Backbone and ligand atoms as CSV (ligand in chain L), in Angstrom:
chain,resi,resn,atom,element,x,y,z
A,1,UNK,N,N,-42.237,3.175,31.171
A,1,UNK,CA,C,-43.582,2.608,30.846
A,1,UNK,C,C,-44.550,3.708,30.201
A,2,UNK,N,N,-45.075,3.644,29.161
A,2,UNK,CA,C,-45.713,4.630,28.553
A,2,UNK,C,C,-46.761,4.304,27.381
A,3,UNK,N,N,-47.827,4.925,27.127
A,3,UNK,CA,C,-48.696,4.591,25.962
A,3,UNK,C,C,-49.240,5.827,25.192
A,4,UNK,N,N,-49.091,5.874,24.085
A,4,UNK,CA,C,-49.693,7.102,23.313
A,4,UNK,C,C,-51.061,6.727,22.592
A,5,UNK,N,N,-52.004,7.816,22.518
A,5,UNK,CA,C,-52.989,7.748,21.907
A,5,UNK,C,C,-53.258,8.915,20.912
A,6,UNK,N,N,-53.792,8.804,19.806
A,6,UNK,CA,C,-54.033,9.974,19.038
A,6,UNK,C,C,-55.457,10.342,19.170
A,7,UNK,N,N,-55.542,11.781,19.480
A,7,UNK,CA,C,-56.876,12.349,19.590
A,7,UNK,C,C,-56.807,13.652,18.897
A,8,UNK,N,N,-57.883,13.631,17.672
A,8,UNK,CA,C,-57.836,14.687,16.725
A,8,UNK,C,C,-56.418,14.706,16.281
A,9,UNK,N,N,-55.816,15.973,16.301
A,9,UNK,CA,C,-54.286,15.962,15.829
A,9,UNK,C,C,-53.268,16.032,16.979
A,10,UNK,N,N,-53.783,15.589,18.192
A,10,UNK,CA,C,-52.811,15.637,19.239
A,10,UNK,C,C,-52.597,14.360,19.731
A,11,UNK,N,N,-51.471,14.188,20.769
A,11,UNK,CA,C,-51.276,12.982,21.312
A,11,UNK,C,C,-51.648,13.239,22.765
A,12,UNK,N,N,-52.150,12.127,23.345
A,12,UNK,CA,C,-52.378,12.069,24.840
A,12,UNK,C,C,-51.771,10.908,25.061
A,13,UNK,N,N,-50.924,11.057,26.106
A,13,UNK,CA,C,-49.861,10.155,26.522
A,13,UNK,C,C,-50.068,9.726,28.099
A,14,UNK,N,N,-49.897,8.477,28.276
A,14,UNK,CA,C,-49.783,8.260,29.815
A,14,UNK,C,C,-48.412,7.495,30.031
A,15,UNK,N,N,-47.742,8.129,31.076
A,15,UNK,CA,C,-46.499,7.700,31.296
A,15,UNK,C,C,-46.494,7.469,32.976
A,16,UNK,N,N,-45.528,6.384,33.266
A,16,UNK,CA,C,-45.333,6.085,34.575
A,16,UNK,C,C,-44.121,6.949,35.007
A,17,UNK,N,N,-44.091,8.016,35.985
A,17,UNK,CA,C,-42.951,8.715,36.230
A,17,UNK,C,C,-42.908,9.833,37.225
A,18,UNK,N,N,-42.226,10.743,37.265
A,18,UNK,CA,C,-42.068,11.949,38.203
A,18,UNK,C,C,-42.423,13.285,37.336
A,19,UNK,N,N,-43.231,14.006,37.646
A,19,UNK,CA,C,-43.823,15.228,37.066
A,19,UNK,C,C,-42.564,16.183,36.749
A,20,UNK,N,N,-41.618,16.343,37.730
A,20,UNK,CA,C,-40.667,17.321,37.877
A,20,UNK,C,C,-39.625,17.012,36.788
A,21,UNK,N,N,-39.668,15.941,36.083
A,21,UNK,CA,C,-38.507,15.408,35.171
A,21,UNK,C,C,-39.128,15.701,33.654
A,22,UNK,N,N,-40.391,16.223,33.493
A,22,UNK,CA,C,-40.813,16.365,32.211
A,22,UNK,C,C,-40.430,17.372,31.483
A,23,UNK,N,N,-40.172,17.321,30.351
A,23,UNK,CA,C,-39.435,18.207,29.354
A,23,UNK,C,C,-40.515,18.937,28.528
A,24,UNK,N,N,-41.737,18.806,28.958
A,24,UNK,CA,C,-42.787,19.529,27.986
A,24,UNK,C,C,-42.914,20.916,28.427
A,25,UNK,N,N,-43.514,21.762,27.621
A,25,UNK,CA,C,-43.515,23.402,27.785
A,25,UNK,C,C,-43.918,23.800,29.198
A,26,UNK,N,N,-44.838,22.984,29.736
A,26,UNK,CA,C,-45.381,23.371,30.955
A,26,UNK,C,C,-45.561,22.062,31.838
A,27,UNK,N,N,-45.537,22.160,33.181
A,27,UNK,CA,C,-46.094,20.893,33.843
A,27,UNK,C,C,-47.073,21.507,34.801
A,28,UNK,N,N,-47.896,20.806,35.380
A,28,UNK,CA,C,-49.055,21.131,36.130
A,28,UNK,C,C,-48.750,20.965,37.623
A,29,UNK,N,N,-48.938,21.821,38.458
A,29,UNK,CA,C,-48.779,21.586,40.082
A,29,UNK,C,C,-50.285,21.301,40.588
A,30,UNK,N,N,-50.368,20.243,41.287
A,30,UNK,CA,C,-51.583,20.007,41.912
A,30,UNK,C,C,-51.299,20.737,43.188
A,31,UNK,N,N,-51.917,21.984,43.201
A,31,UNK,CA,C,-51.487,22.928,44.305
A,31,UNK,C,C,-52.452,22.963,45.444
A,32,UNK,N,N,-52.078,23.719,46.402
A,32,UNK,CA,C,-53.044,24.090,47.553
A,32,UNK,C,C,-53.460,25.450,47.304
A,33,UNK,N,N,-54.367,26.135,48.031
A,33,UNK,CA,C,-54.784,27.412,47.485
A,33,UNK,C,C,-53.751,28.517,47.830
A,34,UNK,N,N,-52.857,28.331,48.731
A,34,UNK,CA,C,-51.868,29.274,48.969
A,34,UNK,C,C,-50.706,29.134,47.792
A,35,UNK,N,N,-50.917,28.208,46.951
A,35,UNK,CA,C,-49.464,27.933,46.125
A,35,UNK,C,C,-48.350,27.651,46.946
A,36,UNK,N,N,-48.548,27.021,48.187
A,36,UNK,CA,C,-47.139,26.879,48.855
A,36,UNK,C,C,-46.565,25.532,48.778
A,37,UNK,N,N,-45.338,25.486,49.180
A,37,UNK,CA,C,-44.492,24.384,48.741
A,37,UNK,C,C,-45.255,22.793,49.185
A,38,UNK,N,N,-45.551,22.729,50.445
A,38,UNK,CA,C,-46.290,21.608,50.942
A,38,UNK,C,C,-45.559,20.431,50.642
A,39,UNK,N,N,-46.422,19.102,50.635
A,39,UNK,CA,C,-46.024,17.845,50.164
A,39,UNK,C,C,-46.417,17.435,48.865
A,40,UNK,N,N,-46.312,16.227,48.599
A,40,UNK,CA,C,-46.604,15.560,47.297
A,40,UNK,C,C,-46.220,16.113,46.075
A,41,UNK,N,N,-46.880,16.424,45.011
A,41,UNK,CA,C,-46.627,16.912,43.804
A,41,UNK,C,C,-46.216,18.458,44.153
A,42,UNK,N,N,-46.586,19.246,44.856
A,42,UNK,CA,C,-46.264,20.548,45.145
A,42,UNK,C,C,-44.966,20.761,45.719
A,43,UNK,N,N,-44.756,19.941,46.773
A,43,UNK,CA,C,-43.413,19.891,47.413
A,43,UNK,C,C,-42.299,19.404,46.492
A,44,UNK,N,N,-42.493,18.385,45.647
A,44,UNK,CA,C,-41.622,18.208,44.600
A,44,UNK,C,C,-41.129,19.158,43.675
A,45,UNK,N,N,-42.209,19.761,43.154
A,45,UNK,CA,C,-42.093,21.007,42.203
A,45,UNK,C,C,-41.475,22.082,42.836
A,46,UNK,N,N,-41.616,22.459,43.961
A,46,UNK,CA,C,-41.202,23.720,44.511
A,46,UNK,C,C,-39.508,23.188,44.675
A,47,UNK,N,N,-39.430,22.053,45.287
A,47,UNK,CA,C,-37.933,21.745,45.410
A,47,UNK,C,C,-37.207,21.808,44.180
A,48,UNK,N,N,-37.701,21.261,42.950
A,48,UNK,CA,C,-37.027,21.281,41.728
A,48,UNK,C,C,-36.912,22.573,41.095
A,49,UNK,N,N,-37.797,23.507,41.433
A,49,UNK,CA,C,-37.800,24.665,40.739
A,49,UNK,C,C,-36.761,25.700,41.526
A,50,UNK,N,N,-36.806,25.527,42.867
A,50,UNK,CA,C,-35.996,26.329,43.540
A,50,UNK,C,C,-36.712,27.497,44.298
A,51,UNK,N,N,-36.105,28.368,45.148
A,51,UNK,CA,C,-36.873,29.292,45.858
A,51,UNK,C,C,-37.651,30.420,45.306
A,52,UNK,N,N,-37.225,30.711,43.940
A,52,UNK,CA,C,-37.738,31.773,43.327
A,52,UNK,C,C,-39.188,31.375,42.700
A,53,UNK,N,N,-39.534,30.156,42.599
A,53,UNK,CA,C,-40.786,29.676,42.467
A,53,UNK,C,C,-41.749,30.152,43.553
A,54,UNK,N,N,-41.386,29.995,44.779
A,54,UNK,CA,C,-42.361,30.368,45.961
A,54,UNK,C,C,-42.359,31.920,45.802
A,55,UNK,N,N,-41.156,32.490,45.582
A,55,UNK,CA,C,-41.415,34.024,45.720
A,55,UNK,C,C,-42.477,34.551,44.620
A,56,UNK,N,N,-42.387,34.018,43.442
A,56,UNK,CA,C,-43.439,34.369,42.274
A,56,UNK,C,C,-44.814,33.823,42.844
A,57,UNK,N,N,-44.973,32.728,43.484
A,57,UNK,CA,C,-46.444,32.304,44.023
A,57,UNK,C,C,-46.888,33.196,45.062
A,58,UNK,N,N,-46.129,33.609,45.795
A,58,UNK,CA,C,-46.613,34.570,47.078
A,58,UNK,C,C,-47.252,35.765,46.363
A,59,UNK,N,N,-46.496,36.212,45.314
A,59,UNK,CA,C,-47.039,37.433,44.694
A,59,UNK,C,C,-48.480,37.402,43.859
A,60,UNK,N,N,-48.759,35.832,43.605
A,60,UNK,CA,C,-49.962,35.742,42.985
A,60,UNK,C,C,-51.132,35.595,43.985
A,61,UNK,N,N,-51.107,35.511,45.117
A,61,UNK,CA,C,-52.154,35.478,46.130
A,61,UNK,C,C,-52.826,34.021,46.149
A,62,UNK,N,N,-54.011,34.166,46.623
A,62,UNK,CA,C,-54.662,32.879,46.941
A,62,UNK,C,C,-55.381,32.297,45.608
A,63,UNK,N,N,-55.332,31.255,45.343
A,63,UNK,CA,C,-55.971,30.392,44.058
A,63,UNK,C,C,-57.213,29.586,44.645
A,64,UNK,N,N,-58.398,29.773,44.026
A,64,UNK,CA,C,-59.556,29.020,44.372
A,64,UNK,C,C,-59.608,27.721,43.924
A,65,UNK,N,N,-60.635,26.850,44.259
A,65,UNK,CA,C,-60.697,25.573,43.897
A,65,UNK,C,C,-61.069,25.742,42.348
A,66,UNK,N,N,-60.364,24.978,41.350
A,66,UNK,CA,C,-60.413,24.837,39.904
A,66,UNK,C,C,-59.779,25.969,39.313
A,67,UNK,N,N,-59.275,26.988,39.765
A,67,UNK,CA,C,-58.613,28.125,39.153
A,67,UNK,C,C,-57.313,27.521,38.991
A,68,UNK,N,N,-56.714,28.376,37.814
A,68,UNK,CA,C,-55.218,27.846,37.420
A,68,UNK,C,C,-54.507,29.229,37.202
A,69,UNK,N,N,-53.227,29.215,37.683
A,69,UNK,CA,C,-52.355,30.395,37.537
A,69,UNK,C,C,-50.996,29.826,36.863
A,70,UNK,N,N,-50.310,30.738,36.212
A,70,UNK,CA,C,-49.141,30.338,35.559
A,70,UNK,C,C,-47.900,30.965,36.225
A,71,UNK,N,N,-46.617,30.404,36.419
A,71,UNK,CA,C,-45.576,30.840,36.765
A,71,UNK,C,C,-44.357,30.227,35.892
A,72,UNK,N,N,-43.112,30.993,36.079
A,72,UNK,CA,C,-42.165,30.402,35.310
A,72,UNK,C,C,-41.805,29.008,35.993
A,73,UNK,N,N,-40.860,28.164,35.251
A,73,UNK,CA,C,-40.334,26.991,35.922
A,73,UNK,C,C,-39.130,26.884,36.631
A,74,UNK,N,N,-38.352,28.237,36.373
A,74,UNK,CA,C,-37.064,28.399,37.056
A,74,UNK,C,C,-36.035,27.256,36.747
A,75,UNK,N,N,-35.638,26.403,37.790
A,75,UNK,CA,C,-34.633,25.222,37.691
A,75,UNK,C,C,-35.408,23.969,36.949
A,76,UNK,N,N,-36.411,23.961,36.788
A,76,UNK,CA,C,-37.016,22.662,36.180
A,76,UNK,C,C,-36.846,22.780,34.607
A,77,UNK,N,N,-37.023,21.634,34.010
A,77,UNK,CA,C,-36.822,21.429,32.570
A,77,UNK,C,C,-37.997,22.261,31.746
A,78,UNK,N,N,-39.191,22.168,32.488
A,78,UNK,CA,C,-40.409,23.077,31.876
A,78,UNK,C,C,-40.134,24.623,31.962
A,79,UNK,N,N,-40.773,25.254,31.061
A,79,UNK,CA,C,-40.488,26.739,30.953
A,79,UNK,C,C,-41.439,27.311,32.060
A,80,UNK,N,N,-42.786,26.540,32.130
A,80,UNK,CA,C,-43.629,27.170,32.710
A,80,UNK,C,C,-44.383,26.109,33.919
A,81,UNK,N,N,-44.731,26.647,35.055
A,81,UNK,CA,C,-45.643,25.500,35.797
A,81,UNK,C,C,-46.978,26.244,35.910
A,82,UNK,N,N,-48.053,25.630,35.687
A,82,UNK,CA,C,-49.423,25.857,35.752
A,82,UNK,C,C,-49.833,25.345,37.117
A,83,UNK,N,N,-50.231,26.195,37.926
A,83,UNK,CA,C,-50.805,25.564,39.294
A,83,UNK,C,C,-52.247,25.726,39.400
A,84,UNK,N,N,-52.843,24.695,39.643
A,84,UNK,CA,C,-54.173,24.438,39.822
A,84,UNK,C,C,-54.440,23.654,41.082
A,85,UNK,N,N,-55.770,24.326,41.714
A,85,UNK,CA,C,-56.141,23.586,43.031
A,85,UNK,C,C,-57.588,22.726,42.568
A,86,UNK,N,N,-57.110,21.375,42.767
A,86,UNK,CA,C,-58.178,20.573,42.722
A,86,UNK,C,C,-59.230,20.525,43.994
A,87,UNK,N,N,-60.399,19.804,43.555
A,87,UNK,CA,C,-61.309,19.758,44.785
A,87,UNK,C,C,-60.782,18.899,45.933
A,88,UNK,N,N,-61.099,18.998,47.036
A,88,UNK,CA,C,-60.878,18.211,48.349
A,88,UNK,C,C,-61.873,17.364,48.160
A,89,UNK,N,N,-61.825,15.855,48.002
A,89,UNK,CA,C,-62.835,14.996,47.705
A,89,UNK,C,C,-63.866,14.822,49.000
A,90,UNK,N,N,-64.973,15.050,48.818
A,90,UNK,CA,C,-65.979,15.025,49.786
A,90,UNK,C,C,-67.223,14.469,49.295
A,91,UNK,N,N,-67.252,13.720,48.282
A,91,UNK,CA,C,-68.507,13.152,47.654
A,91,UNK,C,C,-69.613,14.072,47.285
A,92,UNK,N,N,-69.046,15.301,47.032
A,92,UNK,CA,C,-70.420,16.362,46.643
A,92,UNK,C,C,-70.451,16.221,45.261
A,93,UNK,N,N,-71.670,16.715,44.768
A,93,UNK,CA,C,-71.966,16.637,43.301
A,93,UNK,C,C,-71.158,17.469,42.505
A,94,UNK,N,N,-70.657,18.595,43.265
A,94,UNK,CA,C,-69.640,19.481,42.573
A,94,UNK,C,C,-68.238,19.086,42.305
A,95,UNK,N,N,-67.957,18.141,42.983
A,95,UNK,CA,C,-66.549,17.531,43.005
A,95,UNK,C,C,-66.161,17.052,41.451
A,96,UNK,N,N,-66.822,16.334,40.621
A,96,UNK,CA,C,-66.462,16.125,39.410
A,96,UNK,C,C,-66.275,17.200,38.467
A,97,UNK,N,N,-67.335,18.073,38.648
A,97,UNK,CA,C,-67.203,19.524,37.863
A,97,UNK,C,C,-65.963,20.249,38.070
A,98,UNK,N,N,-65.527,20.207,39.414
A,98,UNK,CA,C,-64.327,21.115,39.994
A,98,UNK,C,C,-63.179,20.322,39.494
A,99,UNK,N,N,-63.175,19.240,39.375
A,99,UNK,CA,C,-61.884,18.319,39.008
A,99,UNK,C,C,-61.729,18.698,37.353
A,100,UNK,N,N,-62.856,18.412,36.802
A,100,UNK,CA,C,-62.820,18.668,35.315
A,100,UNK,C,C,-62.426,20.034,35.037
A,101,UNK,N,N,-62.869,21.258,35.839
A,101,UNK,CA,C,-62.486,22.547,35.394
A,101,UNK,C,C,-61.104,22.837,35.722
A,102,UNK,N,N,-60.485,22.083,36.807
A,102,UNK,CA,C,-58.848,22.123,37.114
A,102,UNK,C,C,-58.261,21.730,35.878
A,103,UNK,N,N,-58.502,20.654,35.202
A,103,UNK,CA,C,-57.940,20.215,33.923
A,103,UNK,C,C,-57.931,21.213,32.918
A,104,UNK,N,N,-59.354,21.672,32.713
A,104,UNK,CA,C,-59.638,22.456,31.531
A,104,UNK,C,C,-59.172,23.942,31.604
A,105,UNK,N,N,-59.142,24.393,33.024
A,105,UNK,CA,C,-58.617,25.842,33.207
A,105,UNK,C,C,-56.961,25.862,32.841
A,106,UNK,N,N,-56.266,24.620,33.244
A,106,UNK,CA,C,-54.715,24.667,33.044
A,106,UNK,C,C,-54.544,24.550,31.589
A,107,UNK,N,N,-55.409,23.750,30.728
A,107,UNK,CA,C,-55.106,23.744,29.333
A,107,UNK,C,C,-55.490,25.048,28.745
A,108,UNK,N,N,-56.330,25.728,29.145
A,108,UNK,CA,C,-56.854,26.943,28.600
A,108,UNK,C,C,-55.635,28.053,28.778
A,109,UNK,N,N,-55.161,28.051,29.931
A,109,UNK,CA,C,-53.802,28.840,30.198
A,109,UNK,C,C,-52.793,28.509,29.268
A,110,UNK,N,N,-52.456,27.261,29.066
A,110,UNK,CA,C,-51.498,26.777,28.259
A,110,UNK,C,C,-51.639,27.310,26.758
A,111,UNK,N,N,-52.833,27.245,26.511
A,111,UNK,CA,C,-53.333,27.598,25.023
A,111,UNK,C,C,-53.041,28.955,24.908
A,112,UNK,N,N,-53.367,29.807,25.910
A,112,UNK,CA,C,-53.273,31.199,25.919
A,112,UNK,C,C,-51.718,31.756,25.623
A,113,UNK,N,N,-50.989,31.074,26.313
A,113,UNK,CA,C,-49.426,31.198,26.088
A,113,UNK,C,C,-48.798,30.603,24.764
A,114,UNK,N,N,-49.902,29.904,24.119
A,114,UNK,CA,C,-49.469,29.093,22.799
A,114,UNK,C,C,-48.330,27.908,23.244
A,115,UNK,N,N,-48.592,27.372,24.252
A,115,UNK,CA,C,-47.547,26.198,24.870
A,115,UNK,C,C,-48.097,25.032,23.797
A,116,UNK,N,N,-47.209,24.171,23.472
A,116,UNK,CA,C,-47.446,22.917,22.696
A,116,UNK,C,C,-47.711,21.698,23.322
A,117,UNK,N,N,-46.991,21.735,24.454
A,117,UNK,CA,C,-46.968,20.409,25.403
A,117,UNK,C,C,-46.984,20.573,26.815
A,118,UNK,N,N,-47.819,19.801,27.477
A,118,UNK,CA,C,-48.074,19.928,28.817
A,118,UNK,C,C,-47.986,18.506,29.702
A,119,UNK,N,N,-47.710,18.596,30.804
A,119,UNK,CA,C,-47.695,17.385,31.520
A,119,UNK,C,C,-48.506,17.592,32.810
A,120,UNK,N,N,-49.362,16.708,33.264
A,120,UNK,CA,C,-50.342,16.663,34.356
A,120,UNK,C,C,-49.873,15.726,35.297
A,121,UNK,N,N,-50.079,15.900,36.553
A,121,UNK,CA,C,-50.193,14.856,37.511
A,121,UNK,C,C,-51.495,14.415,37.705
A,122,UNK,N,N,-51.736,13.279,38.672
A,122,UNK,CA,C,-53.135,12.781,38.914
A,122,UNK,C,C,-53.766,13.919,39.962
A,123,UNK,N,N,-54.463,15.001,39.336
A,123,UNK,CA,C,-54.820,15.944,40.381
A,123,UNK,C,C,-55.744,15.546,41.466
A,124,UNK,N,N,-55.789,15.764,42.748
A,124,UNK,CA,C,-56.709,15.614,43.675
A,124,UNK,C,C,-56.596,14.153,44.330
A,125,UNK,N,N,-55.747,13.358,43.684
A,125,UNK,CA,C,-55.792,11.733,44.244
A,125,UNK,C,C,-54.881,11.401,45.234
A,126,UNK,N,N,-54.071,12.628,45.640
A,126,UNK,CA,C,-53.138,12.302,46.855
A,126,UNK,C,C,-53.913,12.959,48.083
A,127,UNK,N,N,-53.201,13.813,48.833
A,127,UNK,CA,C,-53.725,14.301,50.007
A,127,UNK,C,C,-55.191,14.735,49.967
A,128,UNK,N,N,-55.829,15.104,48.817
A,128,UNK,CA,C,-57.216,15.620,48.601
A,128,UNK,C,C,-58.037,14.438,48.564
A,129,UNK,N,N,-57.548,13.231,48.436
A,129,UNK,CA,C,-58.530,12.039,48.619
A,129,UNK,C,C,-59.519,11.557,47.749
A,130,UNK,N,N,-59.349,12.134,46.332
A,130,UNK,CA,C,-60.262,11.699,45.349
A,130,UNK,C,C,-59.909,10.209,44.900
A,131,UNK,N,N,-60.923,9.317,44.776
A,131,UNK,CA,C,-60.693,8.057,44.616
A,131,UNK,C,C,-60.121,8.131,43.065
A,132,UNK,N,N,-59.095,7.280,42.848
A,132,UNK,CA,C,-58.093,7.172,41.510
A,132,UNK,C,C,-59.062,6.961,40.541
A,133,UNK,N,N,-59.836,5.907,40.599
A,133,UNK,CA,C,-60.600,5.186,39.445
A,133,UNK,C,C,-61.518,6.448,38.768
A,134,UNK,N,N,-62.445,6.829,39.856
A,134,UNK,CA,C,-63.373,8.007,39.455
A,134,UNK,C,C,-62.462,9.241,38.902
A,135,UNK,N,N,-61.449,9.551,39.438
A,135,UNK,CA,C,-60.716,10.832,39.155
A,135,UNK,C,C,-60.161,10.368,37.694
A,136,UNK,N,N,-59.738,9.334,37.432
A,136,UNK,CA,C,-59.195,8.984,36.256
A,136,UNK,C,C,-60.080,9.257,34.846
A,137,UNK,N,N,-61.298,8.886,34.972
A,137,UNK,CA,C,-62.514,9.009,34.016
A,137,UNK,C,C,-62.653,10.583,33.673
A,138,UNK,N,N,-62.832,11.246,34.772
A,138,UNK,CA,C,-63.114,12.719,34.682
A,138,UNK,C,C,-61.783,13.386,34.137
A,139,UNK,N,N,-60.645,13.103,34.587
A,139,UNK,CA,C,-59.466,13.734,34.115
A,139,UNK,C,C,-59.340,13.315,32.480
A,140,UNK,N,N,-59.478,12.115,32.267
A,140,UNK,CA,C,-59.305,11.962,30.725
A,140,UNK,C,C,-60.332,12.281,30.011
A,141,UNK,N,N,-61.606,12.596,30.426
A,141,UNK,CA,C,-62.768,12.917,29.550
A,141,UNK,C,C,-62.375,14.371,29.356
A,142,UNK,N,N,-62.190,15.101,30.460
A,142,UNK,CA,C,-61.807,16.569,30.562
A,142,UNK,C,C,-60.768,16.809,29.395
A,143,UNK,N,N,-59.478,16.138,29.404
A,143,UNK,CA,C,-58.560,16.384,28.558
A,143,UNK,C,C,-58.958,16.020,27.026
A,144,UNK,N,N,-59.643,15.062,26.880
A,144,UNK,CA,C,-59.953,14.497,25.483
A,144,UNK,C,C,-61.188,15.625,24.933
A,145,UNK,N,N,-62.149,16.020,25.744
A,145,UNK,CA,C,-63.082,17.028,25.335
A,145,UNK,C,C,-62.390,18.263,24.891
A,146,UNK,N,N,-61.349,18.732,25.602
A,146,UNK,CA,C,-60.633,19.951,25.471
A,146,UNK,C,C,-59.886,19.802,24.218
A,147,UNK,N,N,-59.205,18.700,24.067
A,147,UNK,CA,C,-58.357,18.609,22.887
A,147,UNK,C,C,-59.171,18.663,21.478
A,148,UNK,N,N,-60.332,17.942,21.404
A,148,UNK,CA,C,-61.260,18.102,20.408
A,148,UNK,C,C,-61.726,19.423,20.107
A,149,UNK,N,N,-61.727,20.441,21.039
A,149,UNK,CA,C,-62.190,21.746,20.714
A,149,UNK,C,C,-60.827,22.697,20.472
A,150,UNK,N,N,-59.694,22.439,20.645
A,150,UNK,CA,C,-58.678,23.181,20.651
A,150,UNK,C,C,-57.306,22.476,19.829
A,151,UNK,N,N,-57.251,22.790,18.541
A,151,UNK,CA,C,-56.505,22.096,17.841
A,151,UNK,C,C,-55.041,22.414,18.061
A,152,UNK,N,N,-54.658,23.512,18.809
A,152,UNK,CA,C,-53.300,23.946,18.991
A,152,UNK,C,C,-52.177,23.088,19.633
A,153,UNK,N,N,-52.804,22.197,20.452
A,153,UNK,CA,C,-51.798,21.609,21.497
A,153,UNK,C,C,-51.334,20.281,20.764
A,154,UNK,N,N,-49.986,20.041,20.948
A,154,UNK,CA,C,-49.416,18.850,20.345
A,154,UNK,C,C,-49.537,17.552,21.213
A,155,UNK,N,N,-49.276,17.937,22.575
A,155,UNK,CA,C,-48.890,16.781,23.469
A,155,UNK,C,C,-49.601,17.025,24.823
A,156,UNK,N,N,-50.448,16.171,25.341
A,156,UNK,CA,C,-50.929,16.230,26.600
A,156,UNK,C,C,-50.601,14.959,27.280
A,157,UNK,N,N,-49.658,14.981,28.470
A,157,UNK,CA,C,-49.097,13.927,29.057
A,157,UNK,C,C,-49.578,13.841,30.421
A,158,UNK,N,N,-50.256,12.608,30.800
A,158,UNK,CA,C,-50.681,12.317,32.199
A,158,UNK,C,C,-49.442,11.489,32.780
A,159,UNK,N,N,-48.787,12.139,33.934
A,159,UNK,CA,C,-47.705,11.360,34.666
A,159,UNK,C,C,-48.168,10.715,35.726
A,160,UNK,N,N,-48.286,9.583,35.906
A,160,UNK,CA,C,-48.817,8.615,37.067
A,160,UNK,C,C,-47.466,8.279,37.885
A,161,UNK,N,N,-47.591,8.278,39.209
A,161,UNK,CA,C,-46.540,8.040,40.044
A,161,UNK,C,C,-46.428,6.732,40.434
A,162,UNK,N,N,-47.321,5.843,40.231
A,162,UNK,CA,C,-47.281,4.404,40.767
A,162,UNK,C,C,-47.851,3.448,39.685
A,163,UNK,N,N,-47.388,2.427,39.765
A,163,UNK,CA,C,-47.806,1.402,38.805
A,163,UNK,C,C,-49.362,1.103,38.884
A,164,UNK,N,N,-49.734,1.260,40.181
A,164,UNK,CA,C,-51.297,1.025,40.368
A,164,UNK,C,C,-52.071,2.276,39.621
A,165,UNK,N,N,-51.538,3.364,39.912
A,165,UNK,CA,C,-52.233,4.611,39.176
A,165,UNK,C,C,-52.200,4.477,37.612
A,166,UNK,N,N,-50.883,4.081,37.253
A,166,UNK,CA,C,-50.657,3.932,35.767
A,166,UNK,C,C,-51.870,2.953,35.098
A,167,UNK,N,N,-51.939,1.872,35.852
A,167,UNK,CA,C,-52.818,0.833,35.398
A,167,UNK,C,C,-54.147,1.301,35.242
A,168,UNK,N,N,-54.577,1.930,36.378
A,168,UNK,CA,C,-56.157,2.553,36.495
A,168,UNK,C,C,-56.228,3.512,35.340
A,169,UNK,N,N,-55.329,4.357,35.334
A,169,UNK,CA,C,-55.490,5.516,34.015
A,169,UNK,C,C,-55.537,4.842,32.686
A,170,UNK,N,N,-54.703,3.630,32.683
A,170,UNK,CA,C,-54.503,3.006,31.198
A,170,UNK,C,C,-55.928,2.213,31.021
A,171,UNK,N,N,-56.475,1.549,31.926
A,171,UNK,CA,C,-57.821,0.723,31.662
A,171,UNK,C,C,-58.930,1.719,31.400
A,172,UNK,N,N,-58.958,2.839,32.041
A,172,UNK,CA,C,-59.829,3.896,31.826
A,172,UNK,C,C,-59.987,4.360,30.242
A,173,UNK,N,N,-58.746,4.733,29.923
A,173,UNK,CA,C,-58.651,5.424,28.576
A,173,UNK,C,C,-58.805,4.110,27.666
A,174,UNK,N,N,-58.461,3.147,27.828
A,174,UNK,CA,C,-58.586,1.870,26.970
A,174,UNK,C,C,-60.175,1.731,26.771
A,175,UNK,N,N,-60.707,1.629,27.863
A,175,UNK,CA,C,-62.260,1.806,27.991
A,175,UNK,C,C,-62.947,2.907,27.047
A,176,UNK,N,N,-62.486,4.076,27.394
A,176,UNK,CA,C,-62.932,5.160,26.748
A,176,UNK,C,C,-62.655,5.166,25.206
A,177,UNK,N,N,-61.491,4.849,24.854
A,177,UNK,CA,C,-61.396,4.642,23.376
A,177,UNK,C,C,-62.126,3.662,22.481
A,178,UNK,N,N,-62.521,2.546,23.372
A,178,UNK,CA,C,-63.053,1.507,22.495
A,178,UNK,C,C,-64.665,1.770,22.390
A,179,UNK,N,N,-64.995,2.760,23.333
A,179,UNK,CA,C,-66.571,3.232,23.080
A,179,UNK,C,C,-67.002,3.604,21.743
L,1,LIG,P1,P,-53.668,16.563,45.697
L,1,LIG,O1,O,-53.238,17.446,47.040
L,1,LIG,O2,O,-54.242,17.332,44.721
L,1,LIG,O3,O,-54.314,15.374,46.032
L,1,LIG,P2,P,-50.993,15.350,45.759
L,1,LIG,O4,O,-49.760,15.968,45.413
L,1,LIG,O5,O,-51.131,14.852,47.096
L,1,LIG,O6,O,-52.122,16.224,45.261
L,1,LIG,O7,O,-51.288,14.029,44.854
L,1,LIG,C1,C,-51.574,13.954,43.732
L,1,LIG,C2,C,-50.986,12.575,42.957
L,1,LIG,O8,O,-49.785,12.753,42.547
L,1,LIG,C3,C,-50.944,11.443,43.814
L,1,LIG,O9,O,-51.356,10.259,43.075
L,1,LIG,C4,C,-49.428,11.370,44.220
L,1,LIG,O10,O,-49.072,10.150,44.370
L,1,LIG,C5,C,-49.002,11.932,42.865
L,1,LIG,N1,N,-47.482,12.242,43.059
L,1,LIG,C6,C,-46.834,12.607,44.126
L,1,LIG,N2,N,-45.505,12.957,43.725
L,1,LIG,C7,C,-45.531,13.174,42.409
L,1,LIG,C8,C,-44.551,13.271,41.461
L,1,LIG,N3,N,-43.348,13.832,41.836
L,1,LIG,N4,N,-44.774,13.181,40.101
L,1,LIG,C9,C,-46.057,12.700,39.838
L,1,LIG,N5,N,-47.002,12.385,40.606
L,1,LIG,C10,C,-46.629,12.672,42.033
């Protein structure tokens, strides 16, 4: 399942799937502050990449909320993993800003490395508890705003892990595109 939208000269794509199978230049990890394997997206990415990823992450130290760091992808299809720590949802006024910055700091890193394509999971909506509907609008607006200011990227893909999340992101994007 997938839908493509044109934003400036780039493609924004929504797909139902698994982040570790994406063949984009980079995939994004919804990481914890230690960049440690853990569960969810992070566990899957570390399993897919192999133990060298954790070795490289250990050397990077702690990652604070919204910050992004880049490593190689090792055994993954993607050449790079961009690790970002989304906010733990607590209904604070800073939560949306932090979530937006996780997306935009990841995109900034990709663009610094001259990468042309990147895949994101739905950051913060698993263990970190961000309500998916709210998070979908923040994520998509962050990506669209960033693309409009940075012509270099060719493809930004959101990889949703359930049909429910996919439909939520799709209706958010349909609403935003019809405005
Ligand atoms: P966070 O700690 O930022 O909330 P999680 O990894 O717990 O991150 O979950 C973020 C989202 O990613 C959730 O919606 C979860 O269902 C989804 N997810 C889990 N595994 C995968 C995967 N392999 N590929 C894509 N999305 C995944």
